C-alpha positions as CSV (number, residue, x, y, z in Angstrom):
1,M,0.0,0.0,0.0
2,K,1.4,3.4,-1.0
3,H,0.9,6.0,1.7
4,P,0.3,9.7,0.9
5,R,3.2,12.0,1.7
6,D,3.0,14.1,4.9
7,E,2.4,17.3,2.9
8,K,-0.7,15.8,1.4
9,L,-1.9,14.7,4.8
10,A,-1.4,18.2,6.2
11,L,-3.3,19.8,3.3
12,F,-6.1,17.2,3.8
13,A,-6.2,18.1,7.5
14,G,-6.6,21.8,6.7
15,G,-9.1,21.1,3.9
16,D,-6.8,22.6,1.3
17,L,-6.6,19.6,-1.2
18,G,-8.3,19.6,-4.6
19,V,-11.3,17.4,-5.2
20,L,-9.5,14.4,-6.8
21,E,-6.6,14.4,-4.3
22,R,-9.0,14.8,-1.3
23,W,-11.0,11.8,-2.6
24,R,-7.8,9.7,-3.0
25,V,-6.5,10.6,0.5
26,S,-9.9,10.0,2.2
27,R,-10.1,6.6,0.4
28,H,-6.7,5.7,1.8
29,L,-7.6,6.9,5.3
30,R,-10.5,4.5,5.5
31,C,-8.1,1.6,5.7
32,C,-4.9,3.1,7.2
33,D,-4.8,3.7,10.9
34,G,-1.3,5.3,10.8
35,C,-2.3,8.0,8.3
36,R,-5.5,8.7,10.1
37,A,-3.5,9.3,13.3
38,E,-1.2,11.6,11.4
39,V,-4.1,13.6,10.1
40,A,-5.5,13.9,13.6
41,R,-2.1,15.2,14.8
42,F,-2.1,17.8,12.1
43,R,-5.7,18.9,13.0
44,R,-4.7,19.1,16.7
45,A,-1.7,21.3,15.8
46,A,-3.9,23.6,13.7
47,A,-6.4,23.9,16.6
48,V,-3.6,24.8,19.0
49,L,-2.2,27.4,16.6
50,S,-5.6,28.9,15.9
51,G,-6.2,29.1,19.7
52,E,-3.0,31.1,20.0
53,A,-4.2,33.6,17.4
54,D,-5.2,36.1,20.0
55,R,-1.6,36.1,21.4
56,L,-0.2,37.1,18.0
57,P,1.5,40.5,17.8
58,A,-0.7,43.4,16.7
59,G,-1.2,43.7,13.0
60,L,-0.5,40.0,12.3
61,K,-3.5,38.3,10.7
62,W,-3.9,34.6,11.1
63,E,-5.9,34.1,7.9
64,R,-3.2,35.8,5.8
65,L,-0.5,33.7,7.5
66,A,-2.4,30.5,6.9
67,A,-3.0,31.4,3.2
68,E,0.7,32.1,2.7
69,M,1.7,28.8,4.4
70,T,-0.8,26.9,2.2
71,G,0.6,28.6,-0.9
72,N,4.1,27.8,0.1
73,I,3.2,24.1,0.6
74,R,1.6,24.0,-2.8
75,V,4.6,25.7,-4.4
76,G,6.9,23.2,-2.7
77,L,4.8,20.3,-3.9
78,A,4.9,21.7,-7.5
79,A,8.6,22.3,-7.3
80,G,9.2,18.9,-6.0
81,Q,7.5,17.4,-9.0
82,C,9.8,19.3,-11.3
83,V,13.0,17.8,-9.8
84,P,13.7,14.3,-11.2
85,P,14.0,11.6,-8.6
86,V,17.5,10.6,-7.6
87,A,18.4,7.2,-9.0
88,A,19.3,4.6,-6.5
89,P,23.0,3.8,-6.5
90,R,23.9,0.8,-8.6
91,P,25.3,-2.1,-6.6
92,E,29.0,-2.6,-6.9
93,L,29.8,-5.7,-8.9
94,G,33.6,-5.8,-8.8
95,W,33.7,-9.2,-10.5
96,A,31.3,-8.4,-13.3
97,R,33.6,-6.4,-15.6
98,P,36.6,-8.8,-15.4
99,A,34.2,-11.7,-16.0
100,A,32.7,-10.0,-19.0
101,L,36.2,-9.3,-20.4
102,V,37.3,-12.9,-19.9
103,A,34.1,-14.1,-21.6
104,A,34.6,-11.7,-24.6
105,L,38.3,-12.8,-25.0
106,T,37.3,-16.4,-24.8
107,I,34.7,-15.9,-27.6
108,V,37.2,-14.1,-29.8
109,I,39.9,-16.7,-29.3
110,L,37.5,-19.6,-29.8
111,G,36.1,-17.9,-32.9
112,G,39.5,-17.4,-34.4
113,W,40.5,-21.0,-33.7
114,F,37.3,-22.2,-35.2
115,L,37.8,-20.1,-38.3
116,Q,41.4,-21.2,-38.7
117,G,40.9,-24.6,-37.2
118,P,40.1,-26.6,-40.4
119,R,43.3,-25.4,-42.0
120,M,45.3,-26.2,-39.0
121,L,43.7,-29.6,-38.4
122,M,43.6,-30.8,-42.0
123,P,46.8,-32.6,-43.1
124,Q,48.7,-30.8,-45.8
125,R,48.5,-32.4,-49.2
126,V,51.9,-33.4,-50.4
127,V,52.4,-33.2,-54.1
128,A,54.8,-35.8,-55.5
129,G,55.3,-34.4,-59.0
130,P,55.8,-30.9,-60.5
131,V,53.3,-28.1,-59.7
132,L,52.1,-25.7,-62.5
133,E,51.1,-22.1,-61.6
134,A,50.1,-19.1,-63.7
135,T,51.2,-15.7,-62.3
136,P,51.0,-12.2,-63.9
137,A,54.7,-12.6,-64.7
138,G,54.3,-15.9,-66.6
139,V,53.8,-19.7,-66.1
140,E,55.9,-21.4,-63.5
141,V,56.7,-25.1,-63.3
142,K,57.8,-25.9,-59.7
143,A,59.5,-29.2,-58.7
144,S,61.2,-30.3,-55.6
145,R,64.6,-29.3,-56.8
146,G,63.8,-26.0,-58.6
147,A,61.5,-24.0,-60.8
148,L,61.2,-23.0,-64.4
149,T,59.3,-19.8,-65.4
150,L,58.1,-18.8,-68.8
151,L,58.2,-15.0,-68.5
152,N,55.6,-12.6,-70.1
153,T,56.7,-9.3,-68.6
154,R,54.5,-6.8,-70.4
155,A,51.3,-8.8,-70.1
156,A,48.3,-8.1,-67.9
157,S,46.8,-10.8,-65.7
158,P,46.6,-14.1,-67.6
159,A,43.5,-16.0,-68.5
160,V,44.1,-19.5,-67.2
161,Y,42.6,-22.8,-68.3
162,V,43.3,-26.0,-66.5
163,S,42.2,-29.0,-68.6
164,A,43.7,-32.1,-66.9
165,P,46.0,-32.9,-64.0
166,G,49.5,-31.9,-65.0
167,S,48.5,-29.5,-67.8
168,L,47.9,-25.7,-67.9
169,R,47.0,-23.3,-70.6
170,A,47.6,-19.6,-70.0
171,R,46.8,-16.7,-72.4
172,F,48.7,-13.5,-72.0
173,V,47.8,-10.2,-73.8
174,D,50.7,-7.7,-74.3
175,S,49.5,-4.4,-73.0
176,E,51.4,-2.3,-75.6
177,T,51.0,-4.2,-78.8
178,G,47.9,-6.2,-78.1
179,Q,49.6,-9.5,-79.2
180,V,48.4,-12.7,-77.6
181,T,50.8,-15.3,-76.3
182,I,49.4,-18.7,-75.4
183,N,51.5,-21.1,-73.2
184,N,50.4,-24.7,-73.1
185,V,52.4,-26.5,-70.4
186,Y,52.3,-30.3,-69.7
187,A,54.1,-31.8,-66.8
188,E,54.8,-35.4,-66.0
């Protein structure tokens, strides 16, 4: 159960609440003994103060003083609604940031291992015979003891055709003259 604030109970005791707020507070007072007692204390205090009105200094008017106090209470309530509530302090979780960092690093490491894993885990294929390769510089025949390169220095990237294992066909176009050189290489 949400209790009305003391300011609203004081305004209710003095009869200075609006219709809707007065209805809400009176509805709450039907079932809350603590708030009813608080309203009774406010009413007794108001009665004591109004009984002391004849002891006030000359020229001081109780009605004007009561009106100013009511106005100040209402201004205070309105100003209090303009100020945002202070957020509750967040609990200190000293272990949360390091744990999050360790989890993120674990994910990155496992992701990298997974992406590189098939290459690392698969056995490397060992080629027994010569290897044919087409590069922008020409066609290379690589063997275990050395390499042979057919150079085409002024050519753009070659068009390469592989027809069977151990054979390579590369077509080079000379960038200056437009002449075409075709290299057919067969390796055994």
